[in-house]
C-alpha positions in Angstrom: -47.4 -4.7 60.8 -46.8 -3.9 57.2 -50.0 -4.9 55.5 -50.3 -6.2 52.0 -50.1 -3.9 49.0 -53.4 -3.0 47.3 -54.2 -4.7 44.0 -53.0 -1.7 42.0 -49.8 -1.5 44.0 -49.1 -5.2 43.6 -49.7 -5.0 39.9 -47.2 -2.1 39.5 -44.7 -4.0 41.7 -44.9 -7.2 39.7 -45.0 -5.4 36.4 -42.0 -3.2 37.1 -40.0 -5.7 39.0 -40.3 -8.6 36.7 -40.4 -6.8 33.4 -37.9 -4.1 34.0 -35.5 -5.6 36.6 -35.9 -9.3 36.4 -36.1 -9.5 40.2 -38.7 -10.9 42.5 -40.7 -8.2 44.2 -39.8 -8.2 47.9 -42.7 -9.3 50.1 -45.2 -6.5 50.4 -46.2 -7.8 53.8 -42.7 -7.5 55.3 -42.6 -5.8 58.7 -39.8 -3.2 58.9 -39.6 -0.7 61.7 -38.3 2.8 61.5 -34.7 2.8 60.5 -34.6 -1.0 59.9 -35.5 -3.0 56.8 -35.8 -6.3 55.1 -32.8 -6.4 52.7 -32.4 -8.3 49.4 -30.0 -8.2 46.5 -31.6 -6.4 43.6 -30.4 -9.0 41.2 -29.5 -11.9 43.4 -25.7 -11.3 43.2 -23.3 -9.8 45.7 -22.2 -7.2 43.1 -25.6 -5.7 42.7 -26.9 -2.8 44.7 -28.7 -3.8 47.9 -32.5 -3.2 48.1 -34.7 -2.9 51.1 -38.2 -1.7 52.0 -38.2 1.0 54.8 -40.6 2.9 57.0 -39.7 6.6 57.0 -41.1 9.0 59.7 -43.0 11.8 58.1 -44.4 15.1 59.3 -46.9 15.1 62.2 -46.0 11.5 63.1 -47.2 9.6 60.1 -45.2 6.9 58.4 -44.1 7.0 54.7 -43.6 3.8 52.9 -40.4 3.6 50.9 -37.5 1.6 49.5 -33.8 2.1 49.3 -31.1 1.1 46.9 -27.5 1.2 48.2 -24.5 0.9 45.9 -22.8 -2.4 45.9 -19.6 -2.8 47.8 -20.5 -0.1 50.3 -18.2 -0.5 53.4 -20.2 1.8 55.7 -17.6 4.5 55.6 -17.7 5.9 52.1 -20.3 8.6 51.4 -22.3 8.5 48.2 -24.5 11.0 46.3 -28.1 10.4 47.0 -31.3 10.9 45.0 -34.8 11.1 46.5 -37.7 10.0 44.3 -41.2 11.0 45.4 -44.0 8.9 43.8 -46.3 10.0 41.1 -50.0 10.7 41.7 -51.8 7.4 42.2 -48.6 5.3 42.3 -46.3 4.1 45.0 -42.6 3.8 45.9 -42.2 0.8 43.5 -42.7 3.1 40.5 -39.0 3.9 40.0 -37.4 0.5 40.6 -35.8 0.3 37.2 -34.3 3.8 37.2 -33.4 3.6 40.9 -31.3 0.5 40.2 -29.6 2.2 37.3 -28.7 5.1 39.6 -27.5 2.8 42.3 -25.4 0.9 39.8 -23.6 4.1 39.1 -23.0 4.9 42.7 -26.0 6.6 44.1 -28.0 5.9 47.3 -31.6 6.1 46.0 -34.6 6.6 48.3 -38.1 6.2 46.8 -41.2 6.9 48.8 -44.9 6.9 48.5 -46.3 10.4 49.0 -48.6 10.9 52.1 -52.2 9.9 51.7 -51.5 7.3 49.0 -51.5 3.5 49.4 -49.9 2.5 52.7 -48.3 5.8 53.6 -50.0 7.6 56.4 -51.9 10.9 56.4 -54.2 12.3 53.8 -53.4 13.7 50.3 -52.1 17.2 50.7 -51.5 18.0 47.0 -47.9 19.3 47.4 -49.0 21.4 50.4 -47.1 22.3 53.5 -47.3 18.8 54.9 -45.8 17.3 51.7 -43.1 19.9 51.9 -42.3 18.9 55.5 -42.3 15.2 54.5 -39.5 16.0 51.9 -37.2 17.3 54.6 -38.1 14.4 56.8 -37.2 11.9 54.1 -33.8 13.7 53.6 -33.2 13.7 57.4 -33.9 9.9 57.4 -31.7 9.3 54.4 -28.7 11.1 56.0 -29.3 9.2 59.3 -29.8 5.7 57.8 -27.8 5.4 54.6 -24.3 6.3 53.5 -25.6 9.5 51.8 -23.3 12.5 51.4 -25.1 15.5 52.9 -23.4 17.8 50.3 -24.7 15.8 47.3 -28.4 15.4 47.7 -30.7 15.4 44.6 -34.3 14.8 43.8 -36.2 13.6 40.7 -39.7 12.5 39.9 -42.5 12.2 37.4 -45.8 14.1 37.5 -46.8 14.6 41.1 -43.2 13.5 42.0 -41.9 16.3 39.7 -44.0 18.9 41.5 -42.8 17.6 44.9 -39.2 17.7 43.5 -39.4 21.4 42.6 -41.0 22.1 46.0 -38.1 20.4 47.6 -35.7 22.5 45.7 -37.5 25.6 47.0 -37.9 24.6 50.6 -34.8 22.5 51.5 -31.4 24.0 50.6 -29.7 20.6 51.0 -31.2 19.7 47.6 -28.4 20.6 45.1 -29.9 19.3 41.8 -33.3 18.2 40.6 -35.0 16.7 37.5 -38.7 17.4 37.2 -40.3 15.3 34.6 -43.9 16.1 33.4 -44.4 18.3 36.4 -45.9 21.8 37.1 -44.6 25.1 38.1 -47.9 26.9 38.4 -50.7 24.5 39.6 -53.5 27.0 39.1 -52.5 27.9 35.5 -52.1 24.2 34.8 -55.7 23.1 35.7 -57.4 26.5 35.4 -55.7 28.2 32.5 -57.8 30.8 30.8 -60.1 30.7 33.9 -61.4 27.5 32.4 -61.7 24.3 34.4 -59.9 21.4 32.7 -62.5 18.8 33.0 -61.0 15.5 31.8 -57.7 16.0 33.7 -59.3 17.1 37.0 -61.8 14.1 36.8 -58.9 11.8 36.2 -56.8 13.2 39.0 -59.7 13.2 41.4 -60.7 9.6 40.6 -57.2 8.4 41.0 -56.9 10.2 44.3 -60.0 8.5 45.7 -59.1 5.1 44.3 -55.5 4.9 45.5 -55.5 7.3 48.5 -57.3 9.3 51.1 -58.0 12.9 50.0 -57.9 15.5 52.7 -61.0 17.4 53.6 -59.5 20.6 52.0 -58.7 18.8 48.7 -62.2 17.3 48.6 -63.8 20.8 49.0 -61.5 22.4 46.4 -62.3 19.6 43.9 -66.0 19.9 44.6 -66.0 23.7 44.1 -63.8 23.3 41.0 -66.0 20.8 39.2 -69.1 22.8 40.2 -67.6 25.9 38.6 -68.1 27.8 41.8 -66.6 31.2 40.8 -67.6 32.6 44.2 -64.6 30.5 45.5 -62.2 31.5 42.7 -60.0 33.5 45.0 -59.7 30.6 47.4 -58.9 28.2 44.6 -56.1 30.5 43.3 -54.7 30.9 46.8 -54.8 27.1 47.3 -52.9 26.6 44.1 -50.4 29.3 44.8 -49.2 27.7 48.0 -48.6 24.5 45.9 -46.8 26.1 43.0 -43.0 26.1 42.8 -43.3 29.3 40.8 -44.4 31.0 44.0 -41.1 30.2 45.6 -38.9 31.0 42.6 -36.7 33.4 44.6 -36.0 30.6 47.1 -34.9 28.2 44.3 -32.6 30.9 42.9 -31.2 31.7 46.3 -30.5 28.0 47.0 -28.7 27.7 43.7 -30.3 24.3 43.0 -29.6 23.1 39.5 -33.0 22.5 37.8 -33.8 20.3 34.8 -37.4 20.4 33.5 -38.8 18.0 30.9 -42.4 17.9 29.6 -44.5 17.0 26.6 -45.9 19.5 24.1 -49.4 17.9 24.4 -49.4 17.5 28.2 -53.2 17.7 29.0 -52.6 17.9 32.8 -49.6 20.3 33.0 -49.4 22.3 29.7 -46.0 23.6 28.6 -46.6 27.4 28.8 -46.5 27.6 32.6 -43.3 25.6 32.8 -41.5 27.6 30.1 -42.3 30.9 31.9 -40.9 29.5 35.1 -37.8 28.3 33.3 -37.1 31.8 31.9 -37.1 33.3 35.4 -34.7 30.8 36.9 -31.2 32.2 37.4 -29.6 28.8 38.5 -28.0 26.2 36.3 -31.0 25.0 34.2 -32.2 22.9 31.3 -35.5 22.7 29.6 -36.7 19.8 27.3 -39.9 19.5 25.4 -40.9 16.5 23.3 -44.0 15.1 21.6 -46.5 13.3 23.7 -48.9 13.7 26.6 -48.6 13.7 30.4 -45.6 11.4 31.3 -45.6 9.5 28.0 -42.1 10.6 26.9 -40.5 9.1 30.0 -42.8 6.1 30.7 -40.7 3.5 28.8 -37.8 4.4 31.1 -39.9 3.3 34.1 -39.7 -0.2 32.6 -35.9 0.0 32.2 -36.0 0.6 28.5 -33.8 3.1 26.7 -35.2 6.5 27.1 -33.9 10.0 26.3 -35.6 11.7 29.2 -34.1 9.4 31.8 -30.7 9.4 30.1 -30.6 13.2 30.3 -31.8 13.0 33.9 -28.9 10.8 34.9 -26.4 13.0 33.0 -27.8 16.1 34.8 -27.5 14.4 38.2 -24.1 13.0 37.4 -22.7 16.4 36.5 -24.2 18.3 39.4 -23.9 15.7 42.2 -20.9 13.7 41.1 -19.0 16.4 39.2 -18.7 14.4 36.1 -17.5 16.3 33.0 -20.1 14.7 30.7 -20.7 17.7 28.5 -24.2 18.4 29.5 -23.2 21.9 30.8 -21.8 22.7 27.4 -24.9 21.9 25.5 -27.5 24.5 24.6 -29.9 24.4 27.6 -33.2 24.4 25.8 -33.7 21.2 23.9 -36.8 20.7 21.7 -38.1 17.8 19.5 -40.6 18.8 16.9 -43.9 17.0 16.8 -43.3 16.5 13.1 -40.1 14.6 13.6 -36.4 15.3 13.0 -33.4 15.8 15.2 -33.4 17.6 18.5 -33.0 21.3 18.3 -30.9 23.3 20.7 -31.4 26.9 21.8 -29.7 29.3 24.2 -33.0 30.4 25.9 -36.8 29.8 25.6 -37.3 33.3 24.5 -34.8 32.7 21.7 -36.7 29.7 20.3 -38.7 31.7 17.6 -36.5 33.7 15.3 -39.5 35.6 13.9 -43.1 36.3 14.6 -45.7 37.0 11.9 -49.4 37.9 12.3 -52.3 36.4 10.6 -55.1 38.9 10.1 -58.5 37.9 11.4 -60.5 40.4 9.5 -64.2 40.8 9.2 -66.9 39.9 11.8 -67.9 36.4 12.8 -71.0 35.5 14.9 -71.4 32.1 16.4 -74.1 30.4 18.5 -72.8 28.8 21.8 -73.4 25.4 23.4 -72.9 23.4 20.2 -69.7 21.4 19.5 -68.7 22.4 16.0 -66.4 19.3 15.7 -63.2 21.3 16.4 -61.8 19.8 19.6 -58.6 19.4 21.5 -59.0 15.6 21.6 -59.1 13.1 24.5 -56.8 13.2 27.4 -53.7 11.0 26.9 -55.1 9.2 23.8 -54.9 12.1 21.3 -51.4 13.4 22.2 -50.1 9.8 22.5 -51.4 9.2 18.9 -49.5 12.4 17.9 -46.4 11.2 19.6 -46.4 7.7 18.1 -48.1 8.2 14.7 -47.9 12.0 14.3 -51.7 12.0 14.1 -53.2 14.8 16.2 -56.9 15.5 16.3 -58.2 16.0 12.8 -61.2 18.0 11.4 -62.5 18.9 7.9 -62.2 22.6 8.0 -64.6 23.3 5.0 -67.3 21.2 6.8 -67.2 23.0 10.1 -70.6 24.6 10.6 -70.1 28.4 10.4 -73.1 28.9 12.7 -71.1 27.4 15.6 -67.5 27.9 14.5 -65.7 31.1 13.4 -63.0 30.3 10.8 -60.2 32.2 9.2 -57.6 30.8 6.8 -54.2 31.9 5.6 -52.9 31.7 2.1 -51.0 28.6 1.1 -47.3 28.7 1.9 -44.8 27.7 -0.7 -42.2 26.6 1.8 -42.4 24.7 5.1 -43.3 26.8 8.2 -41.6 25.7 11.4 -43.8 26.9 14.2 -41.8 27.1 17.4 -43.1 28.7 20.6 -46.3 30.2 21.8 -49.0 31.5 19.3 -51.1 34.4 20.7 -54.6 35.3 19.7 -55.7 39.0 19.9 -59.4 39.7 19.2 -62.4 41.6 20.3 -65.4 39.7 21.7 -68.9 40.9 22.1 -71.0 38.5 24.3 -74.8 38.1 24.4 -74.5 37.0 28.1 -72.5 38.0 31.1 -70.4 34.8 31.1 -69.2 32.4 28.5 -66.4 30.2 27.2 -64.7 29.9 23.8 -61.8 27.8 22.6 -59.3 28.9 19.9 -57.6 26.4 17.7 -54.8 26.6 15.1 -54.9 24.0 12.4 -52.5 22.8 9.6 -54.8 22.5 6.6 -53.9 20.5 3.5 -55.2 20.8 -0.1 -58.3 18.7 0.7 -59.2 20.9 3.6 -58.2 18.3 6.3 -56.9 20.1 9.3 -54.5 18.7 11.8 -54.5 20.4 15.2 -51.4 22.4 15.8 -52.4 23.9 19.2 -55.3 25.4 21.1 -56.4 27.0 24.4 -59.6 27.8 26.2 -60.9 31.2 27.6 -63.7 31.9 30.0 -65.1 35.3 31.0 -67.5 36.3 33.8 -69.3 39.5 34.8 -69.3 41.0 31.4 -72.0 43.4 30.2 -74.0 41.7 27.4 -73.6 43.6 24.1 -70.4 45.4 25.2 -67.2 44.4 23.4 -64.0 43.6 25.2 -60.5 42.7 24.1 -58.9 39.3 24.6 -55.2 38.3 24.5 -55.0 34.5 24.7 -51.8 32.5 24.7 -52.3 29.2 22.9 -50.3 26.2 24.2 -46.7 26.3 23.2 -45.7 23.8 20.5 -43.1 22.8 17.8 -44.8 21.8 14.6 -43.7 21.8 10.9 -46.3 23.0 8.5 -45.6 21.3 5.1 -45.1 23.3 2.0 -48.4 23.9 0.1 -50.5 23.8 3.3 -52.2 26.7 5.0 -53.0 27.7 8.6 -56.6 28.0 9.9 -57.8 29.7 13.0 -61.0 28.3 14.4 -63.0 29.5 17.4 -66.0 27.6 18.9 -67.6 27.3 22.3 -67.6 23.6 23.3 -64.7 21.2 23.9 -64.9 17.9 25.9 -61.6 18.7 27.5 -63.1 21.7 29.4 -66.1 22.9 31.4 -67.8 25.6 29.3 -69.9 28.4 30.8 -72.2 29.5 28.0 -75.8 30.1 29.0 -78.6 28.6 26.8 -79.3 30.5 23.6 -76.2 32.7 24.0 -73.7 33.6 21.4 -70.5 35.4 20.7 -69.4 38.0 18.1 -65.7 38.2 17.1 -64.8 41.4 15.4 -61.8 43.3 14.1 -62.2 47.0 14.8 -60.2 49.4 12.6 -58.6 50.9 15.7 -57.7 47.5 17.2 -57.5 44.8 14.5 -57.7 41.1 15.4 -54.8 38.8 14.7 -53.0 35.6 15.6 -49.3 35.8 16.0 -47.3 32.7 14.8 -43.8 32.2 16.2 -41.4 30.7 13.6 -38.0 29.2 13.7 -37.3 30.9 10.4 -38.8 34.2 9.1 -40.8 32.4 6.4 -44.3 33.9 6.7 -45.0 36.8 4.4 
């Protein structure tokens, strides 16, 4: 028998259903059997799409909980394009009610399902592993057998975990013709372990949500334990585990399938940073679209989950309409890379990601800086969700007083003041020489926008961890900072700051250790700044 939804699931059901749709949530304790359902009008009228809860057979005999919207007026003979919506991490199949109804209103069959291991779906959390991939094909099989879906017009879309599953579906099931991955990942290892540094706040959040709303597999529990314990002896195993779960691993399959791929993420996504997605986009040879906006993980599209106007979801529907329904809505004629600056202004269009910066200039990081490790200088990447959300809503990123940063714990370099605005677009890169006092350590590089009073607003940053180095021996570092779009006002300057502690990350600096950052004459240190216009001297 279908047991009642958990408290979190019930809350999401009521919130989404009553706020976004104005419908009563169907009884969470209904008792559908495989292929059958309890059916209700989505808005209480015969002209609205029909809605039903369903049980869908998953891989290895488990049951996936789901729901289906069917277009109104379906006569049982006409075939409709279909969209499969896998749930986000920690959420269930009720997540997409508002957008599912909008899609059904325009003629789609829409099947949403709760990923295995979460809430009432069977099995254990596989983190987009082989069992999740098998479930995707099972859901498509069920959709074709139990709804008026057209087998030639199958699409997928999803947010966060659902976005990752969507891209895995594009790679592993050639029936998927078009996808929209919102706030997802292409390289899972690079997302949570970029710079060989464990992303602490995001991994704790994901782990806690997994335990609270689902049943982690034994494999996932072990990986999470090793990850949080900074067990570098298991690094190869972690990378292999992540590779299996990364759509980038299967790029050739996506290209061979010809699936049309739309990617949309936030500049400040603290779970799945933008760099790994942009690299994946560049290597796609299928119809493709890339969108970046201000915000953090899933914050650009969250209002759309409540049925409110939302650019991300509007573009998602246009993308699916063009590639699944053949609508000539103009989206294929637009420049495929669409960016919104964190500083405001209209959307910017580009022909490619590599073509976003029109110039790159280098800031010289001359002279030697020595810093003591294990002390937070005050330069930080912020707090997961809160800091980038503040940047999205109020254009207020993490702020620091650059003159007051203690030079014993932070290395600082400043540029001259710029007479004109500098439009930073793309991926800044740090090149420097590091001499450690210990075999392992961590540092974080920051780029700040500094005004006349010395107040610095964070433009971007990235962590870097090294192991097995010889104390006292210098080594070179090339570190990509997180991609961004930021407008430096006229009269401001840029500042590069390096320190060794950030609450976002696990650091690996032994007690009483330190770092020396130098700029040898034969290999000078610099930070490259990608610009929309060649405005830096």
